[in-house]
Gaussian input, Z-matrix of N, CA and C with variables (Angstrom, degrees):
# hf/3-21g

backbone

0 1
 N
 C     1     B1
 C     2     B2     1     A1
 N     3     B3     2     A2     1     D1
 C     4     B4     3     A3     2     D2
 C     5     B5     4     A4     3     D3
 N     6     B6     5     A5     4     D4
 C     7     B7     6     A6     5     D5
 C     8     B8     7     A7     6     D6
 N     9     B9     8     A8     7     D7
 C    10    B10     9     A9     8     D8
 C    11    B11    10    A10     9     D9
 N    12    B12    11    A11    10    D10
 C    13    B13    12    A12    11    D11
 C    14    B14    13    A13    12    D12
 N    15    B15    14    A14    13    D13
 C    16    B16    15    A15    14    D14
 C    17    B17    16    A16    15    D15
 N    18    B18    17    A17    16    D16
 C    19    B19    18    A18    17    D17
 C    20    B20    19    A19    18    D18
 N    21    B21    20    A20    19    D19
 C    22    B22    21    A21    20    D20
 C    23    B23    22    A22    21    D21
 N    24    B24    23    A23    22    D22
 C    25    B25    24    A24    23    D23
 C    26    B26    25    A25    24    D24
 N    27    B27    26    A26    25    D25
 C    28    B28    27    A27    26    D26
 C    29    B29    28    A28    27    D27
 N    30    B30    29    A29    28    D28
 C    31    B31    30    A30    29    D29
 C    32    B32    31    A31    30    D30
 N    33    B33    32    A32    31    D31
 C    34    B34    33    A33    32    D32
 C    35    B35    34    A34    33    D33
 N    36    B36    35    A35    34    D34
 C    37    B37    36    A36    35    D35
 C    38    B38    37    A37    36    D36
 N    39    B39    38    A38    37    D37
 C    40    B40    39    A39    38    D38
 C    41    B41    40    A40    39    D39
 N    42    B42    41    A41    40    D40
 C    43    B43    42    A42    41    D41
 C    44    B44    43    A43    42    D42
 N    45    B45    44    A44    43    D43
 C    46    B46    45    A45    44    D44
 C    47    B47    46    A46    45    D45
 N    48    B48    47    A47    46    D46
 C    49    B49    48    A48    47    D47
 C    50    B50    49    A49    48    D48
 N    51    B51    50    A50    49    D49
 C    52    B52    51    A51    50    D50
 C    53    B53    52    A52    51    D51
 N    54    B54    53    A53    52    D52
 C    55    B55    54    A54    53    D53
 C    56    B56    55    A55    54    D54
 N    57    B57    56    A56    55    D55
 C    58    B58    57    A57    56    D56
 C    59    B59    58    A58    57    D57
 N    60    B60    59    A59    58    D58
 C    61    B61    60    A60    59    D59
 C    62    B62    61    A61    60    D60
 N    63    B63    62    A62    61    D61
 C    64    B64    63    A63    62    D62
 C    65    B65    64    A64    63    D63
 N    66    B66    65    A65    64    D64
 C    67    B67    66    A66    65    D65
 C    68    B68    67    A67    66    D66
 N    69    B69    68    A68    67    D67
 C    70    B70    69    A69    68    D68
 C    71    B71    70    A70    69    D69
 N    72    B72    71    A71    70    D70
 C    73    B73    72    A72    71    D71
 C    74    B74    73    A73    72    D72
 N    75    B75    74    A74    73    D73
 C    76    B76    75    A75    74    D74
 C    77    B77    76    A76    75    D75
 N    78    B78    77    A77    76    D76
 C    79    B79    78    A78    77    D77
 C    80    B80    79    A79    78    D78
 N    81    B81    80    A80    79    D79
 C    82    B82    81    A81    80    D80
 C    83    B83    82    A82    81    D81
 N    84    B84    83    A83    82    D82
 C    85    B85    84    A84    83    D83
 C    86    B86    85    A85    84    D84
 N    87    B87    86    A86    85    D85
 C    88    B88    87    A87    86    D86
 C    89    B89    88    A88    87    D87
 N    90    B90    89    A89    88    D88
 C    91    B91    90    A90    89    D89
 C    92    B92    91    A91    90    D90
 N    93    B93    92    A92    91    D91
 C    94    B94    93    A93    92    D92
 C    95    B95    94    A94    93    D93
 N    96    B96    95    A95    94    D94
 C    97    B97    96    A96    95    D95
 C    98    B98    97    A97    96    D96
 N    99    B99    98    A98    97    D97
 C   100   B100    99    A99    98    D98
 C   101   B101   100   A100    99    D99
 N   102   B102   101   A101   100   D100
 C   103   B103   102   A102   101   D101
 C   104   B104   103   A103   102   D102
 N   105   B105   104   A104   103   D103
 C   106   B106   105   A105   104   D104
 C   107   B107   106   A106   105   D105
 N   108   B108   107   A107   106   D106
 C   109   B109   108   A108   107   D107
 C   110   B110   109   A109   108   D108
 N   111   B111   110   A110   109   D109
 C   112   B112   111   A111   110   D110
 C   113   B113   112   A112   111   D111
 N   114   B114   113   A113   112   D112
 C   115   B115   114   A114   113   D113
 C   116   B116   115   A115   114   D114
 N   117   B117   116   A116   115   D115
 C   118   B118   117   A117   116   D116
 C   119   B119   118   A118   117   D117
 N   120   B120   119   A119   118   D118
 C   121   B121   120   A120   119   D119
 C   122   B122   121   A121   120   D120
 N   123   B123   122   A122   121   D121
 C   124   B124   123   A123   122   D122
 C   125   B125   124   A124   123   D123
 N   126   B126   125   A125   124   D124
 C   127   B127   126   A126   125   D125
 C   128   B128   127   A127   126   D126
 N   129   B129   128   A128   127   D127
 C   130   B130   129   A129   128   D128
 C   131   B131   130   A130   129   D129
 N   132   B132   131   A131   130   D130
 C   133   B133   132   A132   131   D131
 C   134   B134   133   A133   132   D132
 N   135   B135   134   A134   133   D133
 C   136   B136   135   A135   134   D134
 C   137   B137   136   A136   135   D135
 N   138   B138   137   A137   136   D136
 C   139   B139   138   A138   137   D137
 C   140   B140   139   A139   138   D138
 N   141   B141   140   A140   139   D139
 C   142   B142   141   A141   140   D140
 C   143   B143   142   A142   141   D141
 N   144   B144   143   A143   142   D142
 C   145   B145   144   A144   143   D143
 C   146   B146   145   A145   144   D144
 N   147   B147   146   A146   145   D145
 C   148   B148   147   A147   146   D146
 C   149   B149   148   A148   147   D147
 N   150   B150   149   A149   148   D148
 C   151   B151   150   A150   149   D149
 C   152   B152   151   A151   150   D150
 N   153   B153   152   A152   151   D151
 C   154   B154   153   A153   152   D152
 C   155   B155   154   A154   153   D153
 N   156   B156   155   A155   154   D154
 C   157   B157   156   A156   155   D155
 C   158   B158   157   A157   156   D156
 N   159   B159   158   A158   157   D157
 C   160   B160   159   A159   158   D158
 C   161   B161   160   A160   159   D159
 N   162   B162   161   A161   160   D160
 C   163   B163   162   A162   161   D161
 C   164   B164   163   A163   162   D162
 N   165   B165   164   A164   163   D163
 C   166   B166   165   A165   164   D164
 C   167   B167   166   A166   165   D165
 N   168   B168   167   A167   166   D166
 C   169   B169   168   A168   167   D167
 C   170   B170   169   A169   168   D168
 N   171   B171   170   A170   169   D169
 C   172   B172   171   A171   170   D170
 C   173   B173   172   A172   171   D171
 N   174   B174   173   A173   172   D172
 C   175   B175   174   A174   173   D173
 C   176   B176   175   A175   174   D174
 N   177   B177   176   A176   175   D175
 C   178   B178   177   A177   176   D176
 C   179   B179   178   A178   177   D177
 N   180   B180   179   A179   178   D178
 C   181   B181   180   A180   179   D179
 C   182   B182   181   A181   180   D180
 N   183   B183   182   A182   181   D181
 C   184   B184   183   A183   182   D182
 C   185   B185   184   A184   183   D183
 N   186   B186   185   A185   184   D184
 C   187   B187   186   A186   185   D185
 C   188   B188   187   A187   186   D186
 N   189   B189   188   A188   187   D187
 C   190   B190   189   A189   188   D188
 C   191   B191   190   A190   189   D189
 N   192   B192   191   A191   190   D190
 C   193   B193   192   A192   191   D191
 C   194   B194   193   A193   192   D192
 N   195   B195   194   A194   193   D193
 C   196   B196   195   A195   194   D194
 C   197   B197   196   A196   195   D195
 N   198   B198   197   A197   196   D196
 C   199   B199   198   A198   197   D197
 C   200   B200   199   A199   198   D198
 N   201   B201   200   A200   199   D199
 C   202   B202   201   A201   200   D200
 C   203   B203   202   A202   201   D201
 N   204   B204   203   A203   202   D202
 C   205   B205   204   A204   203   D203
 C   206   B206   205   A205   204   D204
 N   207   B207   206   A206   205   D205
 C   208   B208   207   A207   206   D206
 C   209   B209   208   A208   207   D207
 N   210   B210   209   A209   208   D208
 C   211   B211   210   A210   209   D209
 C   212   B212   211   A211   210   D210
 N   213   B213   212   A212   211   D211
 C   214   B214   213   A213   212   D212
 C   215   B215   214   A214   213   D213
 N   216   B216   215   A215   214   D214
 C   217   B217   216   A216   215   D215
 C   218   B218   217   A217   216   D216
 N   219   B219   218   A218   217   D217
 C   220   B220   219   A219   218   D218
 C   221   B221   220   A220   219   D219
 N   222   B222   221   A221   220   D220
 C   223   B223   222   A222   221   D221
 C   224   B224   223   A223   222   D222
 N   225   B225   224   A224   223   D223
 C   226   B226   225   A225   224   D224
 C   227   B227   226   A226   225   D225
 N   228   B228   227   A227   226   D226
 C   229   B229   228   A228   227   D227
 C   230   B230   229   A229   228   D228
 N   231   B231   230   A230   229   D229
 C   232   B232   231   A231   230   D230
 C   233   B233   232   A232   231   D231
 N   234   B234   233   A233   232   D232
 C   235   B235   234   A234   233   D233
 C   236   B236   235   A235   234   D234
 N   237   B237   236   A236   235   D235
 C   238   B238   237   A237   236   D236
 C   239   B239   238   A238   237   D237
 N   240   B240   239   A239   238   D238
 C   241   B241   240   A240   239   D239
 C   242   B242   241   A241   240   D240
 N   243   B243   242   A242   241   D241
 C   244   B244   243   A243   242   D242
 C   245   B245   244   A244   243   D243
 N   246   B246   245   A245   244   D244
 C   247   B247   246   A246   245   D245
 C   248   B248   247   A247   246   D246
 N   249   B249   248   A248   247   D247
 C   250   B250   249   A249   248   D248
 C   251   B251   250   A250   249   D249
 N   252   B252   251   A251   250   D250
 C   253   B253   252   A252   251   D251
 C   254   B254   253   A253   252   D252
 N   255   B255   254   A254   253   D253
 C   256   B256   255   A255   254   D254
 C   257   B257   256   A256   255   D255
 N   258   B258   257   A257   256   D256
 C   259   B259   258   A258   257   D257
 C   260   B260   259   A259   258   D258
 N   261   B261   260   A260   259   D259
 C   262   B262   261   A261   260   D260
 C   263   B263   262   A262   261   D261
 N   264   B264   263   A263   262   D262
 C   265   B265   264   A264   263   D263
 C   266   B266   265   A265   264   D264
 N   267   B267   266   A266   265   D265
 C   268   B268   267   A267   266   D266
 C   269   B269   268   A268   267   D267
 N   270   B270   269   A269   268   D268
 C   271   B271   270   A270   269   D269
 C   272   B272   271   A271   270   D270
 N   273   B273   272   A272   271   D271
 C   274   B274   273   A273   272   D272
 C   275   B275   274   A274   273   D273
 N   276   B276   275   A275   274   D274
 C   277   B277   276   A276   275   D275
 C   278   B278   277   A277   276   D276
 N   279   B279   278   A278   277   D277
 C   280   B280   279   A279   278   D278
 C   281   B281   280   A280   279   D279
 N   282   B282   281   A281   280   D280
 C   283   B283   282   A282   281   D281
 C   284   B284   283   A283   282   D282
 N   285   B285   284   A284   283   D283
 C   286   B286   285   A285   284   D284
 C   287   B287   286   A286   285   D285
 N   288   B288   287   A287   286   D286
 C   289   B289   288   A288   287   D287
 C   290   B290   289   A289   288   D288
 N   291   B291   290   A290   289   D289
 C   292   B292   291   A291   290   D290
 C   293   B293   292   A292   291   D291
 N   294   B294   293   A293   292   D292
 C   295   B295   294   A294   293   D293
 C   296   B296   295   A295   294   D294
 N   297   B297   296   A296   295   D295
 C   298   B298   297   A297   296   D296
 C   299   B299   298   A298   297   D297
 N   300   B300   299   A299   298   D298
 C   301   B301   300   A300   299   D299
 C   302   B302   301   A301   300   D300
 N   303   B303   302   A302   301   D301
 C   304   B304   303   A303   302   D302
 C   305   B305   304   A304   303   D303
 N   306   B306   305   A305   304   D304
 C   307   B307   306   A306   305   D305
 C   308   B308   307   A307   306   D306
 N   309   B309   308   A308   307   D307
 C   310   B310   309   A309   308   D308
 C   311   B311   310   A310   309   D309
 N   312   B312   311   A311   310   D310
 C   313   B313   312   A312   311   D311
 C   314   B314   313   A313   312   D312
 N   315   B315   314   A314   313   D313
 C   316   B316   315   A315   314   D314
 C   317   B317   316   A316   315   D315
 N   318   B318   317   A317   316   D316
 C   319   B319   318   A318   317   D317
 C   320   B320   319   A319   318   D318
 N   321   B321   320   A320   319   D319
 C   322   B322   321   A321   320   D320
 C   323   B323   322   A322   321   D321
 N   324   B324   323   A323   322   D322
 C   325   B325   324   A324   323   D323
 C   326   B326   325   A325   324   D324
 N   327   B327   326   A326   325   D325
 C   328   B328   327   A327   326   D326
 C   329   B329   328   A328   327   D327

   B1=1.4494
   B2=1.5252
   B3=1.3214
   B4=1.4619
   B5=1.5313
   B6=1.3075
   B7=1.4542
   B8=1.5132
   B9=1.3241
   B10=1.4569
   B11=1.5213
   B12=1.3310
   B13=1.4602
   B14=1.5188
   B15=1.3356
   B16=1.4623
   B17=1.5189
   B18=1.3311
   B19=1.4655
   B20=1.5165
   B21=1.3295
   B22=1.4619
   B23=1.5151
   B24=1.3177
   B25=1.4614
   B26=1.5226
   B27=1.3233
   B28=1.4551
   B29=1.5267
   B30=1.3229
   B31=1.4574
   B32=1.5336
   B33=1.3391
   B34=1.4698
   B35=1.5269
   B36=1.3583
   B37=1.4484
   B38=1.5133
   B39=1.3456
   B40=1.4636
   B41=1.5251
   B42=1.3314
   B43=1.4587
   B44=1.5267
   B45=1.3309
   B46=1.4609
   B47=1.5203
   B48=1.3274
   B49=1.4591
   B50=1.5197
   B51=1.3428
   B52=1.4537
   B53=1.5183
   B54=1.3524
   B55=1.4596
   B56=1.5251
   B57=1.3298
   B58=1.4548
   B59=1.5243
   B60=1.3356
   B61=1.4626
   B62=1.5196
   B63=1.3325
   B64=1.4668
   B65=1.5255
   B66=1.3157
   B67=1.4694
   B68=1.5257
   B69=1.3270
   B70=1.4729
   B71=1.5249
   B72=1.3331
   B73=1.4618
   B74=1.5169
   B75=1.3384
   B76=1.4572
   B77=1.5281
   B78=1.3175
   B79=1.4686
   B80=1.5226
   B81=1.3349
   B82=1.4701
   B83=1.5285
   B84=1.3282
   B85=1.4661
   B86=1.5241
   B87=1.3304
   B88=1.4720
   B89=1.5236
   B90=1.3124
   B91=1.4667
   B92=1.5180
   B93=1.3278
   B94=1.4565
   B95=1.5089
   B96=1.3306
   B97=1.4497
   B98=1.5201
   B99=1.3028
   B100=1.4553
   B101=1.5271
   B102=1.3477
   B103=1.4618
   B104=1.5203
   B105=1.3203
   B106=1.4605
   B107=1.5195
   B108=1.3379
   B109=1.4620
   B110=1.5190
   B111=1.3144
   B112=1.4595
   B113=1.5178
   B114=1.3402
   B115=1.4694
   B116=1.5319
   B117=1.3434
   B118=1.4574
   B119=1.5160
   B120=1.3148
   B121=1.4597
   B122=1.5164
   B123=1.3159
   B124=1.4635
   B125=1.5225
   B126=1.3136
   B127=1.4548
   B128=1.5238
   B129=1.3230
   B130=1.4650
   B131=1.5247
   B132=1.3188
   B133=1.4624
   B134=1.5255
   B135=1.3294
   B136=1.4585
   B137=1.5227
   B138=1.3356
   B139=1.4680
   B140=1.5264
   B141=1.3395
   B142=1.4517
   B143=1.5237
   B144=1.2996
   B145=1.4622
   B146=1.5145
   B147=1.3169
   B148=1.4610
   B149=1.5253
   B150=1.3214
   B151=1.4598
   B152=1.5246
   B153=1.3220
   B154=1.4641
   B155=1.5252
   B156=1.3266
   B157=1.4665
   B158=1.5228
   B159=1.2910
   B160=1.4657
   B161=1.5188
   B162=1.3074
   B163=1.4533
   B164=1.5244
   B165=1.3114
   B166=1.4669
   B167=1.5237
   B168=1.2992
   B169=1.4640
   B170=1.5304
   B171=1.3512
   B172=1.4595
   B173=1.5145
   B174=1.3044
   B175=1.4587
   B176=1.5237
   B177=1.3490
   B178=1.4602
   B179=1.5188
   B180=1.3333
   B181=1.4565
   B182=1.5234
   B183=1.3201
   B184=1.4618
   B185=1.5277
   B186=1.3556
   B187=1.4544
   B188=1.5190
   B189=1.3221
   B190=1.4618
   B191=1.5125
   B192=1.3473
   B193=1.4645
   B194=1.5218
   B195=1.3211
   B196=1.4600
   B197=1.5261
   B198=1.3275
   B199=1.4647
   B200=1.5281
   B201=1.3188
   B202=1.4612
   B203=1.5296
   B204=1.3275
   B205=1.4657
   B206=1.5261
   B207=1.3219
   B208=1.4628
   B209=1.5278
   B210=1.3129
   B211=1.4592
   B212=1.5244
   B213=1.3266
   B214=1.4744
   B215=1.5248
   B216=1.3362
   B217=1.4685
   B218=1.5261
   B219=1.3278
   B220=1.4723
   B221=1.5229
   B222=1.3393
   B223=1.4622
   B224=1.5265
   B225=1.3225
   B226=1.4730
   B227=1.5260
   B228=1.3377
   B229=1.4656
   B230=1.5300
   B231=1.3185
   B232=1.4653
   B233=1.5300
   B234=1.3365
   B235=1.4695
   B236=1.5234
   B237=1.3266
   B238=1.4722
   B239=1.5233
   B240=1.3209
   B241=1.4674
   B242=1.5290
   B243=1.3330
   B244=1.4740
   B245=1.5195
   B246=1.3254
   B247=1.4661
   B248=1.5246
   B249=1.3187
   B250=1.4622
   B251=1.5322
   B252=1.3053
   B253=1.4644
   B254=1.5356
   B255=1.3323
   B256=1.4637
   B257=1.5280
   B258=1.3222
   B259=1.4643
   B260=1.5296
   B261=1.3317
   B262=1.4729
   B263=1.5241
   B264=1.3144
   B265=1.4626
   B266=1.5239
   B267=1.3319
   B268=1.4687
   B269=1.5239
   B270=1.3123
   B271=1.4649
   B272=1.5215
   B273=1.3176
   B274=1.4630
   B275=1.5318
   B276=1.3259
   B277=1.4681
   B278=1.5212
   B279=1.3271
   B280=1.4549
   B281=1.5004
   B282=1.3186
   B283=1.4550
   B284=1.5200
   B285=1.3161
   B286=1.4669
   B287=1.5080
   B288=1.3339
   B289=1.4603
   B290=1.5172
   B291=1.3159
   B292=1.4490
   B293=1.5083
   B294=1.3037
   B295=1.4548
   B296=1.5169
   B297=1.3297
   B298=1.4637
   B299=1.5117
   B300=1.3076
   B301=1.4565
   B302=1.5260
   B303=1.3271
   B304=1.4718
   B305=1.5191
   B306=1.3199
   B307=1.4718
   B308=1.5095
   B309=1.3182
   B310=1.4747
   B311=1.5216
   B312=1.2959
   B313=1.4668
   B314=1.5113
   B315=1.3233
   B316=1.4615
   B317=1.5030
   B318=1.3123
   B319=1.4576
   B320=1.5178
   B321=1.3314
   B322=1.4632
   B323=1.5281
   B324=1.2851
   B325=1.4571
   B326=1.5089
   B327=1.3081
   B328=1.4772
   B329=1.4821
   A1=108.55
   A2=116.33
   A3=119.80
   A4=110.11
   A5=115.51
   A6=122.79
   A7=109.57
   A8=115.52
   A9=122.31
   A10=109.42
   A11=116.20
   A12=122.99
   A13=105.07
   A14=117.94
   A15=119.99
   A16=111.54
   A17=114.23
   A18=121.68
   A19=106.81
   A20=116.04
   A21=122.19
   A22=108.71
   A23=116.18
   A24=122.02
   A25=106.36
   A26=116.68
   A27=120.59
   A28=110.99
   A29=115.20
   A30=120.79
   A31=111.27
   A32=117.26
   A33=120.26
   A34=112.61
   A35=117.51
   A36=120.86
   A37=115.06
   A38=118.05
   A39=120.07
   A40=109.96
   A41=116.13
   A42=122.30
   A43=109.19
   A44=116.57
   A45=122.31
   A46=107.81
   A47=117.58
   A48=122.92
   A49=109.86
   A50=116.19
   A51=120.56
   A52=111.62
   A53=116.02
   A54=122.32
   A55=108.81
   A56=116.12
   A57=121.13
   A58=110.22
   A59=115.62
   A60=120.84
   A61=110.96
   A62=117.16
   A63=122.03
   A64=108.10
   A65=116.52
   A66=121.67
   A67=112.58
   A68=117.63
   A69=120.12
   A70=111.02
   A71=117.22
   A72=120.93
   A73=111.00
   A74=116.76
   A75=120.37
   A76=111.88
   A77=116.82
   A78=119.98
   A79=109.70
   A80=117.23
   A81=120.52
   A82=110.41
   A83=117.11
   A84=120.50
   A85=110.83
   A86=116.94
   A87=120.38
   A88=110.81
   A89=117.17
   A90=120.89
   A91=112.38
   A92=116.41
   A93=120.36
   A94=114.19
   A95=117.61
   A96=120.72
   A97=108.70
   A98=116.12
   A99=119.86
   A100=109.84
   A101=116.38
   A102=119.21
   A103=111.46
   A104=116.19
   A105=121.37
   A106=109.43
   A107=116.24
   A108=119.84
   A109=108.55
   A110=116.34
   A111=120.82
   A112=111.81
   A113=117.26
   A114=119.85
   A115=111.77
   A116=117.55
   A117=121.81
   A118=114.81
   A119=117.91
   A120=121.41
   A121=111.84
   A122=115.59
   A123=120.71
   A124=109.82
   A125=116.73
   A126=122.18
   A127=110.17
   A128=115.89
   A129=120.73
   A130=110.90
   A131=115.88
   A132=120.73
   A133=110.82
   A134=115.02
   A135=120.41
   A136=108.67
   A137=117.87
   A138=119.71
   A139=110.29
   A140=116.40
   A141=121.08
   A142=113.01
   A143=118.33
   A144=120.90
   A145=111.53
   A146=116.59
   A147=122.39
   A148=111.11
   A149=116.14
   A150=120.51
   A151=111.45
   A152=116.43
   A153=120.90
   A154=112.07
   A155=117.58
   A156=120.96
   A157=113.39
   A158=118.13
   A159=119.64
   A160=109.39
   A161=115.55
   A162=121.21
   A163=112.61
   A164=117.11
   A165=121.62
   A166=107.40
   A167=115.72
   A168=121.77
   A169=112.64
   A170=115.00
   A171=118.57
   A172=111.75
   A173=116.32
   A174=121.00
   A175=111.02
   A176=116.98
   A177=118.63
   A178=111.83
   A179=114.48
   A180=121.05
   A181=105.55
   A182=116.77
   A183=120.72
   A184=111.68
   A185=117.01
   A186=120.53
   A187=108.70
   A188=117.61
   A189=121.51
   A190=110.05
   A191=114.84
   A192=121.29
   A193=108.00
   A194=117.38
   A195=122.22
   A196=109.61
   A197=115.37
   A198=121.46
   A199=108.09
   A200=116.56
   A201=121.57
   A202=112.74
   A203=116.98
   A204=120.86
   A205=109.55
   A206=115.60
   A207=119.50
   A208=111.87
   A209=116.62
   A210=120.37
   A211=111.37
   A212=116.75
   A213=118.70
   A214=110.89
   A215=117.84
   A216=120.48
   A217=110.47
   A218=116.70
   A219=120.79
   A220=111.94
   A221=115.81
   A222=119.65
   A223=110.85
   A224=117.08
   A225=120.93
   A226=110.02
   A227=116.99
   A228=121.02
   A229=110.27
   A230=117.08
   A231=121.04
   A232=110.90
   A233=116.61
   A234=120.11
   A235=110.71
   A236=116.92
   A237=120.56
   A238=110.36
   A239=117.41
   A240=120.38
   A241=111.87
   A242=117.24
   A243=120.31
   A244=112.61
   A245=117.94
   A246=121.38
   A247=110.71
   A248=116.38
   A249=118.62
   A250=108.63
   A251=116.29
   A252=121.50
   A253=112.28
   A254=116.47
   A255=120.60
   A256=111.23
   A257=116.80
   A258=121.06
   A259=111.02
   A260=116.79
   A261=119.95
   A262=110.47
   A263=117.30
   A264=120.26
   A265=110.99
   A266=117.28
   A267=120.75
   A268=110.27
   A269=117.07
   A270=121.72
   A271=110.21
   A272=116.78
   A273=121.99
   A274=110.84
   A275=116.96
   A276=121.29
   A277=113.40
   A278=117.24
   A279=120.43
   A280=115.46
   A281=117.76
   A282=120.71
   A283=113.87
   A284=118.28
   A285=120.67
   A286=110.07
   A287=115.11
   A288=119.85
   A289=109.62
   A290=116.03
   A291=120.19
   A292=112.19
   A293=114.76
   A294=121.19
   A295=108.69
   A296=114.93
   A297=119.80
   A298=108.26
   A299=116.80
   A300=120.90
   A301=108.75
   A302=117.61
   A303=119.31
   A304=110.42
   A305=115.53
   A306=121.00
   A307=110.20
   A308=115.02
   A309=119.92
   A310=108.56
   A311=116.67
   A312=120.55
   A313=109.31
   A314=117.13
   A315=120.30
   A316=109.84
   A317=114.48
   A318=119.69
   A319=114.05
   A320=117.00
   A321=119.57
   A322=109.31
   A323=116.35
   A324=121.60
   A325=114.40
   A326=118.35
   A327=120.05
   A328=111.03
   D1=128.76
   D2=179.55
   D3=-96.06
   D4=145.97
   D5=-178.45
   D6=-113.29
   D7=153.34
   D8=178.67
   D9=-129.76
   D10=134.56
   D11=171.12
   D12=-99.13
   D13=135.82
   D14=-175.81
   D15=-140.93
   D16=157.92
   D17=171.84
   D18=-124.99
   D19=126.15
   D20=175.42
   D21=-101.63
   D22=146.19
   D23=172.26
   D24=-108.98
   D25=125.26
   D26=-178.24
   D27=-83.11
   D28=170.63
   D29=-179.81
   D30=-59.29
   D31=-30.31
   D32=179.83
   D33=-89.64
   D34=-0.40
   D35=177.30
   D36=98.17
   D37=-3.66
   D38=177.62
   D39=-68.46
   D40=157.51
   D41=178.86
   D42=-112.34
   D43=137.98
   D44=178.91
   D45=-129.63
   D46=130.53
   D47=-179.15
   D48=-111.06
   D49=138.83
   D50=178.67
   D51=-157.12
   D52=179.92
   D53=176.24
   D54=-130.94
   D55=155.06
   D56=179.35
   D57=-164.00
   D58=166.92
   D59=172.24
   D60=-101.08
   D61=-11.46
   D62=-179.66
   D63=-142.55
   D64=96.01
   D65=-172.88
   D66=-62.55
   D67=-43.65
   D68=-179.28
   D69=-62.07
   D70=-43.33
   D71=178.74
   D72=-63.44
   D73=-43.58
   D74=-176.95
   D75=-66.25
   D76=-40.12
   D77=177.36
   D78=-63.42
   D79=-41.02
   D80=177.18
   D81=-61.04
   D82=-40.12
   D83=177.07
   D84=-63.48
   D85=-43.26
   D86=178.17
   D87=-61.85
   D88=-35.91
   D89=-179.42
   D90=-75.55
   D91=-3.29
   D92=176.25
   D93=90.09
   D94=10.12
   D95=177.61
   D96=-79.62
   D97=133.56
   D98=-178.18
   D99=-79.25
   D100=140.48
   D101=179.44
   D102=-65.99
   D103=150.67
   D104=177.63
   D105=-87.09
   D106=147.48
   D107=174.08
   D108=-72.28
   D109=161.69
   D110=-178.73
   D111=-62.26
   D112=-28.21
   D113=179.40
   D114=-84.12
   D115=3.14
   D116=176.41
   D117=94.12
   D118=-7.61
   D119=-179.62
   D120=-77.80
   D121=164.67
   D122=179.12
   D123=-72.76
   D124=141.28
   D125=-179.91
   D126=-89.59
   D127=150.20
   D128=174.61
   D129=-97.52
   D130=7.55
   D131=-177.76
   D132=-65.49
   D133=149.78
   D134=174.95
   D135=-68.82
   D136=152.99
   D137=175.45
   D138=-56.19
   D139=142.56
   D140=-174.12
   D141=-110.66
   D142=14.68
   D143=179.19
   D144=-71.12
   D145=164.20
   D146=-179.93
   D147=-64.79
   D148=139.08
   D149=178.11
   D150=-61.05
   D151=-31.13
   D152=-179.49
   D153=-62.88
   D154=-20.70
   D155=-177.49
   D156=-100.32
   D157=-3.56
   D158=-178.85
   D159=-66.02
   D160=130.34
   D161=-178.16
   D162=87.68
   D163=-7.95
   D164=179.34
   D165=-142.51
   D166=74.84
   D167=-172.07
   D168=-61.54
   D169=143.55
   D170=178.14
   D171=-64.41
   D172=135.26
   D173=179.64
   D174=-93.37
   D175=-38.04
   D176=-175.50
   D177=-160.69
   D178=159.80
   D179=171.55
   D180=-82.48
   D181=117.55
   D182=-177.77
   D183=-87.83
   D184=-30.82
   D185=-173.87
   D186=-163.14
   D187=148.49
   D188=173.85
   D189=-150.53
   D190=156.68
   D191=-178.84
   D192=-149.48
   D193=134.55
   D194=177.54
   D195=-75.07
   D196=146.46
   D197=176.32
   D198=-129.59
   D199=149.39
   D200=-175.78
   D201=-68.86
   D202=-37.22
   D203=-177.37
   D204=-153.83
   D205=175.33
   D206=-176.73
   D207=-62.66
   D208=-38.08
   D209=-178.90
   D210=-61.12
   D211=-48.79
   D212=-179.35
   D213=-68.75
   D214=-33.42
   D215=176.61
   D216=-64.57
   D217=-43.52
   D218=179.93
   D219=-64.68
   D220=-39.26
   D221=178.76
   D222=-66.24
   D223=-41.82
   D224=178.99
   D225=-66.14
   D226=-42.08
   D227=177.52
   D228=-58.68
   D229=-46.60
   D230=-179.86
   D231=-61.72
   D232=-40.45
   D233=179.20
   D234=-64.49
   D235=-40.99
   D236=179.51
   D237=-67.45
   D238=-40.45
   D239=-179.86
   D240=-64.13
   D241=-24.80
   D242=177.10
   D243=-77.93
   D244=-15.86
   D245=179.84
   D246=-71.39
   D247=150.80
   D248=172.77
   D249=-80.30
   D250=171.12
   D251=-175.66
   D252=-58.09
   D253=-41.37
   D254=-179.70
   D255=-59.91
   D256=-43.50
   D257=179.60
   D258=-67.43
   D259=-37.87
   D260=177.24
   D261=-64.70
   D262=-41.09
   D263=178.35
   D264=-65.61
   D265=-36.13
   D266=176.33
   D267=-65.36
   D268=-39.96
   D269=176.60
   D270=-61.31
   D271=-46.11
   D272=179.24
   D273=-61.61
   D274=-39.34
   D275=-177.80
   D276=-81.72
   D277=10.98
   D278=173.65
   D279=103.01
   D280=13.37
   D281=-179.08
   D282=-84.30
   D283=9.73
   D284=-179.74
   D285=-159.16
   D286=-177.52
   D287=179.30
   D288=-62.21
   D289=168.97
   D290=176.15
   D291=107.04
   D292=-174.35
   D293=-176.58
   D294=-125.96
   D295=122.73
   D296=177.04
   D297=-79.60
   D298=135.08
   D299=176.36
   D300=-71.28
   D301=146.56
   D302=178.95
   D303=-63.86
   D304=142.48
   D305=178.61
   D306=-85.05
   D307=146.90
   D308=174.01
   D309=-72.11
   D310=152.18
   D311=178.52
   D312=-63.61
   D313=127.43
   D314=-179.63
   D315=-78.52
   D316=146.47
   D317=178.70
   D318=81.94
   D319=2.51
   D320=-179.15
   D321=-66.29
   D322=134.98
   D323=177.09
   D324=79.19
   D325=10.88
   D326=-179.93
   D327=-93.45

């Protein structure tokens, strides 16, 4: 099982760091979308997104990096969480390992 360390940028510009084995599923959970049952029906489960993001929904995946196992993913997540905002933004802009998510075109719809 492969793990991913990620940074989300919220609608208000805050940054959230986490780990997962399925990035698309985890982002959907953060956005408050309920998981589907295996038979395809709607789930009655409570939303599983991070409490830190409630009221400030994630807008986009800002950065992600593959990790070999849960231990290395957790260690990388902890190291990123210790960084200040400036260092996290530098990481997102290509100042470190990982993959920067593509930026949306600025000025679109203006």
